[in-house]
C-alpha positions as CSV (number, residue, x, y, z in Angstrom):
1,M,0.0,0.0,0.0
2,T,1.3,3.5,-0.9
3,V,-0.2,6.9,-0.3
4,I,1.3,8.4,-3.4
5,N,-1.0,7.8,-6.4
6,I,0.9,6.9,-9.6
7,T,-1.6,4.9,-11.7
8,G,-0.7,6.4,-15.0
9,L,-4.1,8.2,-15.2
10,Q,-2.5,11.6,-14.8
11,I,-5.7,13.7,-14.3
12,L,-7.0,11.3,-11.6
13,D,-3.5,11.0,-10.0
14,N,-3.2,14.8,-9.8
15,Q,-6.5,15.3,-8.2
16,I,-6.0,12.7,-5.6
17,N,-2.5,13.7,-4.8
18,Q,-3.5,17.4,-4.6
19,L,-6.3,16.5,-2.1
20,K,-3.8,14.5,0.0
21,T,-1.3,17.3,-0.1
22,R,-3.9,19.8,1.3
23,T,-4.7,17.3,4.1
24,L,-1.0,17.0,5.0
25,E,-0.5,20.7,4.8
26,C,-3.1,21.1,7.5
27,M,-1.6,18.4,9.7
28,N,1.9,19.8,9.3
29,Y,0.6,23.3,10.2
30,V,-0.8,22.0,13.5
31,L,2.5,20.1,14.3
32,K,4.6,23.2,13.6
33,H,2.5,25.8,15.3
34,K,1.5,24.0,18.5
35,D,2.1,25.7,21.8
36,K,3.7,24.3,25.0
37,R,0.3,23.1,26.3
38,C,-0.2,21.2,23.1
39,D,3.3,19.6,23.5
40,H,2.3,18.4,26.9
41,E,-1.0,16.9,25.7
42,M,0.6,15.3,22.6
43,A,3.2,13.6,24.8
44,K,0.3,11.4,25.9
45,D,-0.2,8.2,23.8
46,N,-3.9,8.5,23.8
47,H,-3.9,12.0,22.2
48,Q,-6.1,11.8,19.1
49,V,-3.4,13.4,16.8
50,I,-0.8,11.0,18.1
51,R,-3.1,8.0,17.6
52,G,-3.8,9.1,14.1
53,I,-0.1,9.5,13.2
54,Q,0.7,6.2,14.8
55,Q,-1.5,4.5,12.2
56,L,-0.4,6.7,9.4
57,L,3.4,6.9,9.9
58,P,4.3,3.3,8.9
59,I,2.3,3.7,5.7
60,V,4.0,7.0,5.0
61,L,7.5,5.6,5.5
62,Q,6.8,2.5,3.4
63,S,5.3,4.8,0.6
64,L,8.4,7.0,0.6
65,I,10.7,4.0,0.4
66,I,8.8,2.4,-2.4
67,F,8.7,5.7,-4.3
68,G,12.4,6.3,-3.7
69,Q,13.3,2.8,-5.1
70,R,11.7,3.5,-8.4
71,S,14.0,3.8,-11.4
72,D,12.0,6.7,-12.8
73,L,12.2,8.7,-9.6
74,Q,13.8,11.7,-11.2
75,L,11.0,12.0,-13.8
76,L,8.3,11.7,-11.2
77,I,9.9,14.4,-9.0
78,E,9.6,16.7,-12.0
79,E,5.8,16.3,-11.8
80,E,4.6,19.3,-9.7
81,T,1.7,17.6,-7.9
82,I,3.8,14.6,-7.0
83,S,6.7,16.8,-5.9
84,N,4.4,18.9,-3.7
85,F,3.0,15.8,-2.1
86,V,6.4,14.3,-1.4
87,V,7.5,17.6,0.1
88,E,4.7,17.5,2.6
89,L,5.3,13.8,3.4
90,L,9.0,14.6,4.2
91,E,7.8,17.6,6.3
92,L,5.5,15.3,8.3
93,N,8.4,13.0,9.0
94,Y,10.6,15.9,10.0
95,C,7.9,17.1,12.4
96,V,7.3,13.8,14.2
97,T,10.9,12.6,14.7
98,Q,11.0,14.6,17.9
99,Y,8.2,12.5,19.5
100,E,9.3,9.5,21.6
101,Q,6.2,7.6,20.5
102,F,7.4,7.3,17.0
103,K,11.1,6.5,17.5
104,Q,10.8,2.8,17.3
105,T,8.9,3.1,14.0
106,F,11.7,5.2,12.5
107,L,14.3,2.7,13.8
108,K,12.5,-0.1,12.0
109,Y,12.7,1.7,8.6
110,L,15.9,3.7,9.2
111,P,18.4,2.1,6.8
112,N,15.9,2.3,3.9
113,M,14.8,5.8,4.8
114,I,18.5,7.0,4.6
115,L,19.3,5.1,1.4
116,D,16.1,5.0,-0.6
117,V,14.6,8.3,0.5
118,C,17.1,10.8,1.8
119,L,20.1,10.0,-0.4
120,Q,17.8,9.4,-3.4
121,M,16.0,12.7,-3.0
122,I,19.0,14.9,-2.1
123,K,21.0,13.7,-5.1
124,T,21.4,16.0,-8.2
125,T,18.7,15.6,-10.9
126,E,19.5,16.1,-14.5
127,T,17.6,19.3,-14.5
128,E,19.7,20.6,-11.6
129,R,22.9,19.4,-13.4
130,Q,21.8,21.5,-16.5
131,N,21.2,24.4,-14.2
132,M,24.9,24.1,-13.1
133,Y,25.8,25.2,-16.6
134,D,23.0,27.6,-17.4
135,N,22.7,29.4,-14.0
136,P,25.7,28.6,-11.8
137,Q,24.8,31.3,-9.3
138,E,21.4,29.6,-8.7
139,F,23.0,26.2,-8.6
140,V,25.5,27.3,-5.8
141,A,22.7,29.1,-3.9
142,L,20.6,25.9,-3.8
143,A,23.6,23.8,-2.6
144,L,24.3,26.2,0.2
145,D,20.6,26.3,1.2
146,T,20.5,22.5,1.2
147,C,23.4,22.3,3.7
148,D,22.4,25.3,5.8
149,R,18.8,26.5,6.5
150,Q,16.8,24.6,3.9
151,K,14.6,27.6,3.1
152,S,13.7,26.3,-0.3
153,Y,10.5,24.2,0.2
154,I,11.5,21.5,-2.4
155,V,12.2,17.8,-2.4
156,K,16.0,18.2,-2.2
157,T,16.0,20.6,0.8
158,Q,13.3,18.6,2.6
159,A,15.4,15.5,2.3
160,A,18.3,17.3,3.8
161,K,16.1,18.6,6.6
162,L,14.9,15.1,7.3
163,I,18.5,13.8,7.5
164,E,19.3,16.3,10.1
165,A,16.1,15.5,12.1
166,L,16.9,11.8,12.0
167,C,20.5,12.4,13.2
168,D,19.3,14.7,15.9
169,N,16.5,12.5,17.2
170,I,16.9,8.9,16.2
171,D,19.7,6.8,17.7
172,G,22.2,5.4,15.3
173,S,21.3,7.7,12.4
174,V,24.6,9.6,12.4
175,T,26.6,6.4,12.2
176,L,24.4,4.7,9.7
177,T,24.2,7.8,7.4
178,T,28.0,8.3,7.5
179,F,28.6,4.6,6.8
180,F,26.3,4.6,3.8
181,C,28.0,7.8,2.4
182,V,31.5,6.6,3.1
183,S,30.8,3.1,1.7
184,S,29.2,4.5,-1.4
185,L,32.2,6.8,-2.0
186,N,34.6,3.9,-1.5
187,Q,32.8,1.5,-3.8
188,T,32.2,4.1,-6.6
189,L,35.7,5.8,-6.6
190,S,37.3,2.3,-6.5
191,K,35.5,1.3,-9.6
192,E,36.1,4.6,-11.3
193,S,39.9,4.7,-10.5
194,G,40.8,1.0,-10.6
195,K,42.1,1.2,-7.1
196,E,41.4,-1.5,-4.6
197,P,38.6,-0.4,-2.2
198,L,40.0,1.0,1.1
199,G,39.4,-1.3,4.0
200,L,37.1,0.5,6.4
201,G,38.0,-1.8,9.3
202,E,35.4,-2.0,12.1
203,F,33.4,1.1,11.3
204,S,31.1,0.7,14.3
205,I,29.8,-2.1,16.4
206,N,26.3,-1.3,15.0
207,I,27.4,-1.8,11.4
208,N,27.5,-5.3,9.9
209,N,27.6,-7.1,6.5
210,Q,23.8,-6.7,6.1
211,H,24.3,-2.9,6.0
212,Q,27.1,-3.3,3.5
213,A,24.9,-5.5,1.3
214,L,21.9,-3.2,1.6
215,C,24.1,-0.2,0.5
216,E,25.5,-2.1,-2.5
217,N,22.1,-3.2,-3.7
218,S,20.2,0.0,-2.9
219,S,18.3,2.0,-5.5
220,F,20.7,4.8,-4.7
221,M,23.7,2.8,-5.9
222,Q,21.9,0.9,-8.7
223,H,19.9,3.8,-10.2
224,S,22.4,6.7,-10.0
225,K,25.3,7.7,-12.2
226,P,28.7,7.3,-10.6
227,D,29.4,11.1,-10.2
228,V,25.9,11.5,-8.7
229,I,26.7,8.9,-6.1
230,I,29.9,10.7,-5.3
231,E,28.4,14.2,-5.2
232,A,25.4,13.2,-3.1
233,S,27.6,11.3,-0.6
234,I,30.0,14.3,-0.3
235,M,27.1,16.7,0.2
236,V,25.5,14.7,3.0
237,L,28.8,14.4,4.8
238,G,29.1,18.2,4.6
239,L,25.5,18.5,5.8
240,L,26.5,16.5,8.9
241,S,29.6,18.5,9.7
242,Y,27.9,19.9,12.8
243,V,27.7,16.4,14.4
244,H,31.0,15.0,13.0
245,S,32.8,17.8,14.9
246,K,31.7,16.2,18.2
247,N,34.2,13.9,20.1
248,Q,31.7,11.1,20.3
249,Y,31.9,10.7,16.5
250,K,35.7,10.9,16.3
251,G,36.0,7.3,15.2
252,I,33.7,7.5,12.2
253,F,35.1,10.9,11.3
254,T,38.6,9.3,11.1
255,V,37.3,6.6,8.7
256,M,35.6,9.2,6.6
257,E,38.8,11.3,6.4
258,S,40.8,8.2,5.5
259,V,38.5,7.5,2.5
260,L,38.7,11.1,1.3
261,N,42.5,11.1,1.7
262,Y,42.8,7.7,-0.2
263,Y,40.9,9.1,-3.1
264,I,42.0,12.8,-2.9
265,A,43.5,12.8,-6.4
266,E,40.4,11.1,-7.9
267,I,38.1,13.7,-6.4
268,I,40.0,17.0,-7.1
269,N,41.0,15.8,-10.6
270,N,37.6,14.2,-11.4
271,E,36.2,14.7,-14.9
272,S,32.8,15.5,-13.4
273,K,32.3,19.2,-12.8
274,L,29.5,18.2,-10.4
275,V,32.0,16.3,-8.1
276,K,34.4,19.2,-8.0
277,A,31.6,21.7,-7.2
278,R,30.4,19.4,-4.3
279,Y,33.9,18.9,-2.9
280,A,34.3,22.7,-2.9
281,L,31.0,22.9,-1.0
282,F,32.0,20.2,1.5
283,L,35.3,22.0,2.3
284,G,33.4,25.1,3.4
285,Y,32.1,23.0,6.4
286,L,35.0,20.7,7.2
287,V,38.3,21.9,5.8
288,D,39.4,23.2,9.2
289,M,39.1,19.7,10.7
290,L,40.4,17.7,7.8
291,Y,43.9,16.3,7.1
292,K,45.5,17.5,10.2
293,D,48.0,14.7,10.1
294,R,48.0,14.4,6.3
295,G,50.0,17.4,5.0
296,D,49.9,16.4,1.3
297,A,46.1,16.0,1.2
298,F,45.7,19.3,3.1
299,K,48.0,21.2,0.6
300,E,46.2,19.6,-2.4
301,T,42.9,20.6,-1.0
302,I,43.8,24.2,-0.3
303,F,45.3,24.7,-3.8
304,F,42.3,23.0,-5.4
305,L,40.2,25.9,-4.0
306,Y,42.7,28.6,-5.0
307,N,43.1,27.1,-8.5
308,S,39.4,26.9,-9.1
309,V,38.4,30.5,-8.7
310,N,39.4,31.5,-12.2
311,L,37.3,28.8,-13.9
312,K,34.8,30.0,-16.5
313,G,32.1,28.8,-18.9
314,E,30.7,25.4,-17.8
315,D,33.1,25.3,-14.9
316,K,31.8,28.6,-13.4
317,A,29.8,26.8,-10.7
318,I,33.0,25.3,-9.4
319,A,34.6,28.8,-9.3
320,L,31.6,30.3,-7.5
321,Q,31.5,27.5,-5.0
322,S,35.2,27.7,-4.3
323,I,35.0,31.5,-3.9
324,D,32.2,31.1,-1.4
325,T,34.2,28.5,0.6
326,L,37.3,30.6,0.6
327,K,35.2,33.5,1.9
328,T,33.9,31.2,4.6
329,V,37.1,29.7,5.8
330,T,39.7,32.4,5.3
331,C,39.2,34.0,8.8
332,D,39.0,30.6,10.5
333,Q,41.5,30.8,13.4
334,D,42.1,27.0,13.3
335,L,43.2,27.1,9.7
336,F,45.5,30.1,10.0
337,P,48.3,28.3,11.9
338,R,48.1,25.2,9.7
339,I,48.6,27.3,6.6
340,Q,51.6,29.0,8.1
341,E,53.1,25.8,9.4
342,A,52.7,24.2,6.0
343,A,54.4,27.2,4.4
344,L,51.6,27.6,1.9
345,L,51.4,31.4,2.0
346,P,54.0,32.2,-0.7
347,D,52.2,30.0,-3.3
348,M,48.8,31.3,-2.1
349,I,49.9,34.9,-2.7
350,K,51.2,34.0,-6.2
351,L,47.9,32.4,-7.1
352,I,45.9,35.4,-5.7
353,Q,48.1,37.7,-7.8
354,E,47.4,35.7,-10.9
355,S,43.7,35.5,-10.2
356,I,43.4,39.3,-9.7
357,E,44.6,39.8,-13.3
358,N,41.7,37.7,-14.8
359,I,38.9,37.2,-12.2
360,Q,35.4,38.3,-13.3
361,N,33.5,37.5,-10.1
362,H,33.3,40.4,-7.7
363,E,32.6,38.0,-4.8
364,Y,36.3,37.0,-5.1
365,L,37.3,40.5,-3.9
366,D,35.4,40.0,-0.7
367,F,37.7,37.0,-0.1
368,I,40.7,39.2,-0.8
369,Q,39.5,41.7,1.8
370,D,39.2,38.9,4.4
371,F,42.5,37.4,3.4
372,I,44.4,40.7,3.9
373,S,42.6,41.3,7.2
374,T,43.5,37.8,8.5
375,Y,47.0,37.3,7.0
376,G,48.1,41.0,6.8
377,D,50.8,40.7,9.5
378,A,52.1,37.4,8.1
379,I,52.4,38.7,4.5
380,D,53.4,42.3,5.2
381,A,56.3,42.1,2.7
382,D,54.0,40.8,0.0
383,L,51.1,43.0,0.6
384,A,52.4,45.6,-1.8
385,V,52.4,43.0,-4.6
386,I,48.7,42.3,-4.1
387,I,47.9,46.0,-4.0
388,Q,49.9,46.5,-7.2
389,S,48.0,43.8,-8.9
390,I,44.7,45.3,-7.9
391,T,45.9,48.8,-9.1
392,Q,46.9,47.3,-12.5
393,R,43.5,45.6,-12.8
394,I,41.7,48.9,-12.1
395,Q,43.7,50.6,-14.9
396,V,42.9,47.8,-17.3
397,E,39.2,47.8,-16.6
398,I,38.9,51.6,-16.9
399,A,40.8,51.5,-20.2
400,K,38.4,48.9,-21.5
401,N,35.4,51.2,-21.0
402,D,33.0,48.6,-22.2
403,S,31.4,45.8,-20.2
404,M,32.6,47.3,-16.9
405,S,31.6,50.9,-16.3
406,K,33.5,53.1,-13.9
407,D,30.9,52.7,-11.3
408,S,30.6,48.9,-11.5
409,M,30.5,46.8,-8.3
410,F,33.8,45.1,-9.4
411,L,35.6,48.4,-9.6
412,Q,34.1,49.7,-6.5
413,K,35.4,46.7,-4.5
414,C,38.8,47.1,-6.1
415,F,38.9,50.7,-5.0
416,N,37.8,49.7,-1.5
417,L,40.7,47.2,-1.3
418,I,43.1,49.9,-2.2
419,K,41.7,52.1,0.6
């Protein structure tokens, strides 16, 4: 039994799914806008809303799993009425994860909810991939929203919100989600590179061969392109950065880091622009914690970001994502001593100087401002070189007198840097 109507009779399916969507909207509104008195009442097992959800939740979870296992999932998500209904189903799950009465139900379906629902629905669709080329700013904005506040009320961001809710409220979710992502990366990058898969050791006492088999045979692994498996896994690991930073998850973080280190060259030199964009996104959340004992991987990662900022055309999304990450991490006080200790500043300054000559994205100049503020004392002797490059760029742009007017935002930011 499934609550999502997909009979092939589109008019009938649309009408039924729209009716169900409206019903769920009302239910979700009640759950999201209840006051403290309602919380107290709903904590009771005999509360009528709780009783209703207890009967409905298993059907909802099974329906989402069956839907997520379909090979035509991406096409169905493009249907507005189906998409709207799935959004509300995911919202219902998000709302009820906090209630003790439903935790056993979630535990029963947890592995499939992560693999067949969350990972399947957070992964990049072909429409989104095309948007990476056609509208890279929008593509990057959606990626950041997915990993941050989930303000976009769409299937992708709702899946991300549900992952966070499961990890916050349902025991074992962090470990299981991390394992599925790390295992998916290990299997896929191994096949793509020809390397032997990295041994994950004893990932956790809660993980066994059944989980490994479930991952290998899941719809996520069977019905997704290799680069989509990689990008979705990396995105979810970035999404969970707020829990991976906790000491209690140090063990699984170490395994995750080992896999990323093992395949570092395959990731940063990947032919897929999507993989590179997602790795740049991921670094915005975890670069300060990664590769502390792996100097070569840390250096490769830092220069991956610095070398990506000048990319253009179909690679522009990688450039924009890298710039955003650099803006995010430049002032990080944990990163500052590591960069100095690794003696990366001279090469970083050279790359910045080269970028200033050609960069077209004014957001990059915000990063330069933060870089000078953070590393000013350490690069005092080279600061004049950066200023000279900016001055030369101003002269070049004024001389052009075409696409960039004298009052353009780019030139304004250049002048602000000189000041």
